C-alpha angles and dihedrals in degrees: 000000000000093000091050093048089053090048091050091055096069088244100188097056091040092053092045095054090043092053092047089051091050091049090053091048090052089053090060094057092244120166120263092251088051093050091048091050097052093041091050091049093051091045091053090050093048092050090051092052091048096048091046090050094054091041092055093039098047096104092047092045091052091048091051091043091229115186120232096032106122097182092051091047093050095245092116125041115232091230091063090053091046088054090049091053091048091054101038098045096059090037090058090053096044093047092053089055086075087071097045142276097276091056090045092053090049092049090047091052092049092049094048090053092048091048089050089057091053091046098055115306090096089072095053135080086255095062092121095056098077089054092049091045099044098041092044088057094053096089089046091054086061100037098046088058090063124091109289092017097250122194116234116248117276095247091058093048088049092048091051093047090049091049091049092047091049089050089056093054097044092043092058096044098089092047102043096113096041091047092050092050091056097048102265107142108173127155095276091050091052092050099044134228101296098049088045092055092049095047093047088053094045091051098049090045089051088053090050091053095045090049092047101043102023101079119081118264129029117312119247116255091254093052090043089055093052094074099055088041090054092047091050095048092049093047091052091046094050091047095049090041092069090076114097112267093005118146095189094113092049091051091044092054091047091051092052090045088058090050088051091051090051089051091048092054092044089051095045122184112305118187115265 
């Protein structure tokens, strides 16, 4: 059951967001206990979002016969997952309190947005908004836990929001048809595959530019090179992605998203 519970939590995205948060906390010079506290809080929050997602989507996952969905397959009882959500959600909020009330309120707002996506926003034309809002708050969850509770600069918030929005579009791409067949009609489904690929590419490239040119002072040569590199990768991916069955655009967006994460960690969370 433990393995199935982990599988139902969307472990890779949860771990990725947690590691990015920990990296941002390290960039502020926070103590090890402080880094652990904010990372644990974000991990609990991400687990609650993943479990709620699979709990709500279980009937659709069963209809689409999706692999790797233990609730839909009957390997994991919904009551167990409901209990996991009931524990992890308040734990996320309580753990953030160790870094202060402002950071806790930011984290709670980000979680409410993510839970709203799970509970129905994913099937509306506004499906991208929870990703933009919740990811945009990620730097604030870290910076508001610092002395004086400073907000991060606007360019960093915008970059995080663009990266999160791009993640939504690229994450949905492989499942567009299966989602549409089970009644999910988010923004990417309404736009179609080609516009979704283009928007995903445009958003992650926007994040690259913001992270490279947003910080004060001239960017380093390596950071400066990241933007044309990202543009070239995305152009090649979009061109190759026109072929039937090609996943080149999907992989190109993922590669640039990884570059953006590296830039985000390199930049850190300066005070606004």
